Each structure stands twice: as structure tokens, then as C-alpha cells.
C-alpha positions as CSV (number, residue, x, y, z in Angstrom):
1,M,-4.6,13.4,-10.1
2,R,-1.3,11.6,-9.7
3,V,-1.2,7.8,-9.7
4,K,1.3,6.2,-7.3
5,V,2.0,2.5,-6.8
6,H,3.3,0.7,-3.7
7,A,4.3,-2.8,-2.8
8,I,3.7,-4.8,0.3
9,V,6.6,-7.3,0.4
10,V,6.6,-9.7,3.3
11,H,9.8,-11.6,4.3
12,E,9.9,-14.0,7.3
13,D,6.8,-12.3,8.9
14,R,8.4,-8.9,8.5
15,M,7.5,-6.2,6.0
16,V,9.9,-4.5,3.7
17,L,9.7,-0.7,4.1
18,A,11.6,2.1,2.4
19,R,12.9,5.1,4.2
20,E,12.2,8.3,2.3
21,R,13.0,11.9,3.0
22,H,10.4,14.7,2.4
23,R,11.2,18.3,3.3
24,G,14.1,17.1,5.5
25,V,12.0,14.7,7.5
26,E,12.7,10.9,7.2
27,R,9.6,8.6,7.3
28,L,8.8,5.0,6.5
29,A,6.9,4.2,3.3
30,L,5.8,1.3,1.4
31,P,8.3,1.0,-1.5
32,G,7.0,2.3,-4.8
33,S,6.8,5.2,-7.1
34,R,4.7,7.6,-9.1
35,V,3.6,6.2,-12.4
36,H,5.3,8.1,-15.2
37,D,3.6,9.1,-18.5
38,R,3.3,6.0,-20.8
39,E,4.5,3.7,-18.1
40,S,2.5,0.6,-17.1
41,I,1.4,0.3,-13.5
42,T,3.3,-3.0,-13.0
43,R,6.5,-1.5,-14.6
44,A,6.2,1.5,-12.3
45,L,5.8,-0.8,-9.3
46,T,8.8,-3.0,-10.1
47,R,10.9,0.1,-10.9
48,G,9.9,2.0,-7.8
49,V,10.6,-0.9,-5.4
50,S,14.0,-1.5,-7.1
51,E,14.9,2.2,-6.8
52,A,13.8,2.3,-3.1
53,T,15.2,-1.0,-1.9
54,R,17.3,-2.6,-4.6
55,L,14.9,-5.6,-4.6
56,K,13.5,-7.1,-7.7
57,V,9.9,-8.1,-7.2
58,D,7.0,-9.6,-9.1
59,P,3.5,-8.2,-8.4
60,V,1.1,-10.8,-7.1
61,R,-2.2,-9.0,-6.8
62,L,-3.8,-5.6,-6.2
63,L,-4.8,-5.2,-2.5
64,Y,-5.9,-1.6,-2.0
65,I,-6.9,1.4,-4.0
66,A,-6.8,4.6,-1.9
67,E,-7.6,8.2,-2.9
68,I,-5.6,10.5,-0.5
69,P,-5.3,14.3,-0.7
70,G,-1.8,15.2,-1.8
71,L,0.4,17.9,-0.4
72,Y,-0.5,20.5,-3.0
73,A,-4.3,20.2,-3.1
74,A,-4.3,17.5,-5.9
75,N,-5.5,14.1,-4.8
76,D,-3.2,11.1,-5.2
77,L,-4.5,7.7,-6.3
78,H,-2.5,5.0,-4.5
79,L,-2.5,1.4,-5.8
80,V,-1.1,-1.0,-3.3
81,W,0.0,-4.4,-4.5
82,L,1.1,-7.6,-2.7
83,A,4.5,-8.4,-4.3
84,E,7.1,-11.2,-3.9
85,P,10.8,-11.0,-4.2
86,R,11.8,-12.4,-7.7
87,D,14.6,-14.4,-6.0
88,G,13.1,-16.1,-3.0
89,D,16.6,-16.6,-1.6
90,A,17.5,-12.9,-1.9
91,E,19.3,-11.4,1.0
92,I,17.1,-8.5,2.3
93,P,19.0,-5.9,4.3
94,E,17.9,-5.8,8.0
95,H,17.4,-2.1,7.9
96,L,14.6,-2.5,5.4
97,L,12.6,-5.1,7.5
98,V,10.1,-4.0,10.1
99,D,8.0,-6.3,12.3
100,L,4.8,-4.3,12.2
101,R,3.3,-6.2,15.1
102,C,6.2,-5.4,17.4
103,E,7.4,-2.0,16.1
104,P,4.6,-0.3,14.2
105,P,5.8,3.0,12.8
106,A,4.2,6.2,14.0
107,S,3.2,7.0,10.4
108,L,3.5,5.3,7.1
109,N,3.1,6.6,3.5
110,P,0.5,6.0,2.2
111,P,-1.4,6.4,5.5
112,I,-3.3,3.0,5.5
113,L,-1.3,1.4,8.3
114,N,-4.3,0.2,10.3
115,E,-5.7,-1.6,7.2
116,I,-2.4,-3.2,6.5
117,L,-1.9,-4.3,10.1
118,A,-5.4,-5.9,10.3
119,D,-4.9,-7.7,7.0
120,F,-1.4,-8.7,7.8
121,E,-2.8,-10.6,10.8
122,A,-6.1,-11.9,9.2
123,G,-4.9,-12.5,5.7
124,W,-4.7,-10.4,2.6
125,P,-8.1,-9.5,0.9
126,L,-8.9,-11.6,-2.2
127,T,-10.4,-8.7,-4.0
128,P,-9.0,-5.1,-4.0
129,R,-10.5,-2.8,-1.4
130,W,-11.3,0.8,-2.0
131,L,-10.1,3.2,0.8
132,S,-10.7,6.9,0.9
133,T,-10.2,9.7,3.3
134,A,-13.2,10.5,5.5
135,E,-12.5,14.2,5.4
136,P,-9.9,15.8,3.2
137,G,-6.9,16.9,5.1
138,N,-7.4,14.9,8.3
139,G,-4.9,12.1,7.3
140,R,-7.3,9.4,8.4
141,V,-8.2,6.7,5.9
142,V,-11.4,4.7,6.2
143,P,-13.1,2.1,4.0
144,L,-15.6,3.8,1.7
145,R,-19.0,2.3,2.4
146,G,-21.9,2.1,0.0
147,S,-25.5,1.1,0.7
148,A,-24.4,-2.6,0.5
149,G,-21.3,-2.3,2.7
150,I,-17.6,-2.2,1.7
151,L,-17.3,-2.0,-2.1
152,S,-14.9,-4.1,-4.1
153,L,-13.2,-2.9,-7.2
154,A,-16.1,-4.2,-9.3
155,G,-18.7,-2.4,-7.1
156,E,-20.1,-5.7,-5.7
157,P,-20.2,-6.0,-1.9
158,T,-17.2,-8.1,-0.6
159,L,-17.8,-11.3,1.3
160,E,-16.9,-9.3,4.5
161,A,-19.7,-6.8,3.8
162,R,-22.2,-9.5,2.9
163,E,-21.5,-11.4,6.2
164,S,-21.8,-8.2,8.3
165,S,-25.2,-7.3,6.8
């Protein structure tokens, strides 16, 4: 299993997205990178965001953990962090900024756009949320539900799950 880290960076109500090319097709992605051997998760995050966008960021908190089938039959574990630009006055190039409410991309890597859009509007979760694919290969990500509802990282039901029970 490969571990990948991504950052959600919000600037003036718009999200910073990287443009990546895979097999000749350009797509939008949360900036980030694969975690290299002996590299810390936060180091991989700051390196990956810098390589993709030239922005220096500081991780704020872990938002999502998602297990998604990779392209070559191995699953990828995606850790998605809320991050802030290290320099709050940094100029962020317009081509990196997307207003998800007005111009949502057709697809996003990792494919958790619906969760991001919902939380972007309602507020970021206070505890990390586990997301997993419902059926391998279908590209649809849904919250993993246990008997007590949506599970947090610690396995305790989140406030959202307790309120809906």
C-alpha cells in the first residue's frame, strides 16, 4: 500500500488546486505527494505542496483518511490535511485557485470532492474522518459506517454520528 498526502489550502474562499498530468490527461488534484521511505508525513505534505504549487504551507490538522484502489491493483492510503500558507500575505497565482461552489471540477484526485464540498460549506470536521470506496474500482468514495455510525480515527462515533442515531 502506498501512502499519499494532500493539502486543502483555502485562500479568499477559493481552494488551491494543482494541475497534474497522468498518461497525457490533465486533471485537477489536491496538491501533495507520495510519502517517500523514511520521510515524515508532514515533511511529505510540505514538500509535495511546494513542488506542485510553489507555496510553502504549514499543516493545521488531518481531515480525511481515504483508502482508494490505485491504478495498478494496490490500494493507496490518502491522508488529506487542512493547511495554511506559511506567509499569509503570499501571492497565490490565479491559475491555482478554484471556487468549488461556482466551478466544481468534473473530477478531483483523490476522488473525495463531494465530502470536501460539503465540509467546505458546513465547516471542516474537528476529528479526522475515514472514507473508503464502497466497491473497489467504481471510483465512488463513501463514509465507512460501523454499527455506531461514522467512525472517527479513534474508532469512537463522531458527534455527527451520535446526533443522527
